[in-house]
C-alpha positions as CSV (number, residue, x, y, z in Angstrom):
1,M,115.3,72.8,111.2
2,N,114.2,73.4,114.8
3,N,111.8,75.9,116.0
4,R,113.4,79.1,115.2
5,D,114.0,78.3,111.7
6,I,110.5,77.4,111.2
7,A,109.3,80.4,112.7
8,K,111.9,82.5,109.9
9,S,110.5,80.9,106.6
10,V,106.8,80.5,107.6
11,G,106.6,84.5,107.0
12,G,107.3,84.3,103.2
13,L,105.1,81.1,102.5
14,N,102.0,80.7,100.7
15,S,99.0,78.6,101.1
16,H,99.9,76.1,99.5
17,D,102.9,76.4,101.5
18,I,101.8,76.4,104.5
19,F,100.3,72.6,104.0
20,E,103.3,71.4,102.4
21,K,105.6,72.6,106.0
22,V,103.3,71.2,108.0
23,I,103.3,67.8,106.6
24,S,106.9,67.5,104.8
25,L,108.5,64.4,105.8
26,E,111.4,66.3,108.1
27,N,108.6,68.3,109.7
28,L,106.7,64.7,110.9
29,F,110.4,63.6,112.6
30,T,111.2,67.1,114.2
31,A,107.7,66.9,115.2
32,W,107.9,63.5,116.9
33,N,110.9,63.8,118.8
34,E,110.0,66.7,120.0
35,F,106.9,64.4,121.4
36,K,108.2,62.1,122.4
37,R,110.5,63.8,125.1
38,G,110.0,62.1,128.3
39,K,107.7,59.3,127.1
40,E,109.5,56.8,126.0
41,K,109.1,54.6,128.6
42,K,105.1,54.2,127.4
43,L,103.6,51.5,126.3
44,D,101.9,53.2,123.0
45,V,104.8,55.3,122.4
46,Q,107.4,52.5,122.4
47,K,104.7,50.5,119.8
48,F,104.7,53.3,117.6
49,A,108.5,53.4,117.6
50,L,109.4,50.0,116.7
51,N,108.2,51.0,113.4
52,L,108.7,54.7,113.3
53,E,109.9,55.4,109.8
54,D,106.9,53.1,108.1
55,N,104.5,55.1,110.7
56,I,105.8,58.6,109.8
57,F,106.2,58.1,105.6
58,E,102.6,56.6,106.1
59,L,101.7,59.4,108.5
60,H,102.8,61.5,105.6
61,K,101.2,59.7,102.7
62,K,98.0,60.3,104.5
63,L,98.3,63.7,105.0
64,R,99.9,64.1,101.4
65,A,96.8,62.4,99.8
66,G,94.0,64.1,102.8
67,T,92.8,60.6,103.7
68,Y,94.1,61.3,106.9
69,Q,91.9,61.0,109.7
70,H,92.0,61.7,113.2
71,S,90.8,59.3,115.7
72,N,89.1,58.6,119.1
73,Y,90.2,59.8,122.3
74,T,90.9,57.9,125.5
75,S,89.6,59.0,128.1
76,F,90.9,59.1,132.0
77,Y,90.2,61.7,134.9
78,I,93.7,63.5,136.7
79,C,93.6,65.1,139.8
80,D,96.1,68.4,138.9
81,P,94.8,69.6,141.9
82,K,91.0,69.7,141.4
83,L,89.4,66.1,139.5
84,R,90.2,66.6,136.0
85,Y,88.6,64.4,132.7
86,I,91.6,64.3,130.1
87,N,91.0,63.5,126.4
88,K,94.1,61.4,124.6
89,A,94.8,61.5,121.3
90,T,96.9,58.6,119.4
91,V,100.0,58.9,119.1
92,C,100.2,59.0,115.5
93,D,97.1,61.9,116.2
94,R,100.0,63.9,118.4
95,V,102.6,63.7,116.4
96,V,100.0,65.6,113.9
97,H,99.3,67.9,116.3
98,H,102.9,68.8,117.3
99,A,103.8,69.1,113.1
100,V,100.7,71.5,112.8
101,M,102.6,73.4,116.2
102,R,105.4,74.0,114.4
103,V,104.3,75.8,111.6
104,I,101.7,78.2,112.7
105,E,102.5,78.8,116.1
106,S,104.8,81.5,115.7
107,M,101.7,83.1,112.6
108,F,99.8,83.5,115.9
109,D,101.7,84.1,119.1
110,K,103.5,87.6,117.4
111,T,99.7,89.0,117.5
112,F,99.2,88.2,121.5
113,I,99.3,90.5,123.9
114,F,102.6,90.7,125.6
115,D,100.5,89.9,129.3
116,S,99.5,86.8,127.9
117,Y,100.9,84.2,129.8
118,S,100.0,80.7,129.6
119,S,101.9,78.1,127.0
120,R,103.7,80.7,125.3
121,K,108.0,80.5,125.6
122,G,109.1,82.8,128.0
123,K,105.9,83.4,129.7
124,G,104.4,80.8,132.4
125,T,102.9,81.6,135.8
126,H,106.1,82.5,137.8
127,R,106.7,85.4,135.5
128,A,102.7,86.3,135.3
129,V,102.6,86.9,139.0
130,G,106.8,88.7,138.7
131,K,104.4,90.6,136.5
132,F,101.7,91.3,138.6
133,R,103.5,92.4,141.5
134,K,105.4,94.9,139.1
135,L,102.5,96.5,138.2
136,A,101.0,96.5,141.6
137,W,103.5,98.8,142.9
138,Q,103.5,100.9,140.0
139,L,100.6,101.1,140.3
140,S,99.9,102.6,144.1
141,H,103.5,104.0,144.1
142,N,105.3,101.9,146.8
143,D,102.4,100.6,148.3
144,T,101.4,104.8,149.3
145,K,97.9,104.7,146.9
146,V,95.7,101.8,147.5
147,V,95.2,99.2,144.6
148,W,92.0,97.4,143.8
149,V,92.5,93.9,141.9
150,L,89.3,92.4,139.5
151,K,90.1,88.9,139.9
152,C,87.6,86.8,137.0
153,D,88.1,82.9,136.1
154,I,85.7,81.7,133.1
155,K,83.5,79.1,133.7
156,K,83.7,75.2,132.3
157,F,86.4,77.3,129.6
158,F,87.8,74.2,127.8
159,D,84.2,72.7,127.6
160,S,82.7,76.0,125.9
161,V,85.3,77.2,123.0
162,D,82.7,77.3,119.8
163,H,84.3,75.7,116.6
164,R,83.0,78.1,114.3
165,I,84.2,81.2,116.2
166,L,87.5,79.1,116.4
167,L,87.8,78.4,113.0
168,A,86.8,81.7,112.2
169,L,89.5,83.2,114.2
170,I,92.2,80.5,112.3
171,K,91.1,81.1,109.1
172,K,91.6,85.2,109.2
173,K,95.6,84.1,109.3
174,I,95.3,80.8,107.2
175,D,93.8,80.6,103.7
176,S,95.2,77.1,103.3
177,T,92.4,75.1,102.1
178,K,94.2,72.4,102.9
179,A,95.8,73.6,106.1
180,M,92.5,74.8,107.0
181,D,90.9,71.5,106.4
182,L,93.5,69.5,108.3
183,I,93.1,71.7,111.8
184,E,89.1,71.7,111.3
185,D,89.6,67.8,111.9
186,I,91.5,68.3,114.4
187,I,89.1,70.8,116.1
188,C,85.9,69.0,115.7
189,S,87.7,65.7,116.3
190,F,86.2,66.2,120.3
191,Q,83.5,67.6,121.7
192,K,82.1,68.0,124.6
193,T,78.3,69.4,123.5
194,K,77.5,69.9,119.6
195,S,80.3,72.2,118.2
196,K,82.2,72.9,121.6
197,G,84.4,71.7,123.2
198,I,88.0,71.5,123.1
199,P,90.5,68.4,124.4
200,L,93.0,69.3,127.8
201,G,94.7,66.5,126.6
202,N,95.7,67.8,122.8
203,V,99.0,70.3,122.8
204,T,97.1,72.3,120.0
205,S,94.4,73.1,122.2
206,Q,97.3,75.3,124.0
207,L,97.5,77.3,121.0
208,F,93.8,77.9,120.5
209,S,93.2,78.4,123.6
210,N,95.1,81.3,123.6
211,I,93.9,82.2,119.6
212,Y,89.9,82.0,121.2
213,L,90.8,84.6,124.2
214,N,93.5,86.5,122.1
215,E,89.9,87.8,121.4
216,L,89.0,89.1,124.9
217,D,92.7,90.2,125.3
218,Q,92.5,92.1,122.1
219,F,89.2,93.8,123.8
220,V,90.0,94.8,127.3
221,K,93.7,96.4,126.4
222,H,92.3,98.4,123.1
223,E,88.7,99.2,123.6
224,L,88.6,99.6,127.2
225,K,91.9,100.7,127.5
226,A,92.7,99.0,131.3
227,E,96.5,99.6,131.7
228,Y,97.3,97.1,133.9
229,Y,95.6,93.7,132.8
230,I,97.2,90.1,132.9
231,R,95.8,87.1,132.0
232,Y,97.0,83.6,132.4
233,A,94.7,80.2,130.3
234,D,90.9,81.3,132.2
235,D,92.6,83.4,134.8
236,F,92.3,87.0,134.6
237,V,93.3,90.2,136.9
238,I,92.9,93.6,135.7
239,L,94.3,96.7,138.5
240,S,93.1,100.0,139.3
241,R,92.9,102.3,141.8
242,D,89.6,103.2,141.5
243,K,87.2,100.4,142.8
244,K,84.0,101.7,140.9
245,Y,86.3,101.8,137.7
246,L,86.9,98.1,137.8
247,Q,82.7,97.3,138.5
248,D,82.5,99.2,136.0
249,I,85.0,97.3,133.3
250,L,83.4,94.4,134.8
251,V,79.7,94.4,132.9
252,H,81.0,95.4,129.4
253,I,84.1,92.2,130.0
254,D,81.2,89.6,130.6
255,K,78.8,91.4,127.6
256,F,81.8,91.3,125.6
257,L,82.1,87.2,127.0
258,S,78.6,86.2,126.1
259,A,78.3,88.1,122.5
260,R,81.7,87.5,121.1
261,L,83.2,83.9,122.1
262,K,79.7,82.2,123.8
263,L,81.5,82.6,127.4
264,K,80.7,83.3,130.7
265,L,82.3,84.4,133.8
266,H,82.3,82.0,136.8
267,E,80.6,84.2,139.0
268,R,81.1,82.5,142.4
269,K,85.4,82.9,141.2
270,I,84.8,87.0,140.5
271,S,86.1,89.3,142.9
272,I,87.2,93.2,143.4
273,R,89.6,93.6,146.7
274,R,92.6,95.6,148.1
275,W,96.0,94.7,146.6
276,S,97.0,94.5,150.5
277,A,94.3,92.0,151.4
278,G,95.9,89.5,149.4
279,T,95.4,88.3,145.5
280,D,94.5,85.0,145.0
281,F,96.0,84.3,142.0
282,L,98.3,81.2,139.9
283,G,98.6,78.9,143.0
284,Y,100.2,81.7,145.3
285,V,98.3,84.8,147.7
286,I,99.8,88.2,146.7
287,F,100.8,90.4,149.1
288,P,102.3,93.8,148.4
289,H,105.5,92.4,151.1
290,H,105.4,88.6,150.7
291,T,104.1,85.7,148.7
292,I,102.4,83.0,150.4
293,L,101.2,79.7,148.5
294,R,97.3,78.8,148.4
295,T,96.2,76.7,150.8
296,K,94.4,74.1,148.3
297,T,98.0,74.4,146.5
298,K,100.1,73.5,149.9
299,K,97.3,70.6,150.0
300,R,98.5,69.3,146.6
301,I,101.6,69.2,147.4
302,F,101.7,67.5,150.6
303,K,100.0,64.5,149.3
304,K,102.0,64.6,146.1
305,V,105.0,64.3,147.8
306,T,103.2,61.6,150.7
307,R,101.9,59.2,147.7
308,K,105.4,59.5,145.7
309,H,107.0,58.1,148.6
310,K,104.8,55.3,149.2
311,E,105.4,54.6,145.8
312,L,108.9,55.3,145.8
313,Q,109.1,52.5,148.8
314,C,107.5,49.6,147.3
315,G,109.2,49.5,144.1
316,E,106.2,51.5,142.2
317,I,108.6,54.7,141.0
318,G,112.7,54.8,140.3
319,K,114.5,57.4,142.5
320,E,115.4,59.9,139.3
321,N,111.1,60.7,139.4
322,F,111.1,61.6,143.3
323,E,113.7,63.2,142.8
324,Q,112.5,65.5,140.0
325,T,108.6,66.4,141.9
326,L,110.8,67.0,144.6
327,Q,112.5,69.9,142.8
328,S,109.9,71.0,141.0
329,Y,108.4,71.0,144.1
330,F,111.7,73.7,145.7
331,G,110.8,75.7,142.8
332,V,107.2,76.9,143.5
333,L,108.8,77.5,146.5
334,S,111.5,79.8,145.9
335,H,108.5,82.4,144.3
336,C,107.6,82.7,148.0
337,Y,107.5,82.3,151.8
338,S,107.2,79.1,152.7
339,T,110.0,78.1,156.0
340,S,107.9,75.5,157.3
341,I,107.3,73.1,153.9
342,R,110.1,73.7,152.6
343,K,111.3,72.2,155.8
344,I,109.2,68.8,155.8
345,L,110.1,68.7,151.8
346,E,114.2,68.7,153.1
347,K,113.2,66.3,155.6
348,H,111.9,64.1,152.5
349,H,114.9,64.7,150.7
350,R,117.9,63.5,153.0
351,C,115.3,60.2,153.9
352,F,115.4,59.8,150.2
């Protein structure tokens, strides 16, 4: 059964069936197959695969008996592009995360606004940037009117998610006690401060963040009536031809985030500026007639390609890995003006 089949079947499930669907052997094995994709060379994944059936059956047994408990995390830093602290769950726990996601994701996704673009099928950064340009051109009457852009970022979002608020939001859609107990175990398996925080490394955190910030989306779209609004993760923009309107709406958003979600805007990352001056959004700087890479994004690409090239020369990675890195960046560059940086990457590609 694929994700679409799961999505269709969930609509008619009662509260007991939701939990049964999550822990079913069919769902657990499919969750394993989805999880392992691209990770087959990882040592912990290989160890789990050695006794795959025994491990899945034992997991199923614990879930059904209610004795499953989420394990501790392994923590480490990555630079992507800034230094981030990643918390990695065990393979067994990550299979559970995928199993839960396969059943409940569609239940929530259909409640989200169209212009929420993070971690959703058919969305992504490039679609968000494309929609921004479309809205800006529409609002500016083909660049004949001044358009102002309010850009905001939520301060330490993942570390600030309140467990009680998140669980209450999820419970609105899921009335299964057993399913909620499992979800609560996943959410409460990590905390940055007391009862707050979701880990960057969990696939469930992508859905949980959208559930949490859907409250903001609904408030902005339906109570503040902001027509030109786009959100990607904890970054969002609102466009208007009225600068004062954006200044006023910012106050309401700030109050809502604090009172309803216990979140704060990042004061140094709030800006209201003309679209013609360029909008720094999702790694690009977007102007009316062209888009360029953000300087930090460009430096990150150079740094990573240089490092990967050295690893290739030292035999630490294979040619396929290096090729994948180059192709992924060519994809990023295809969405903006990038002649100079493309020439440099093409030189690397010819050498490769």
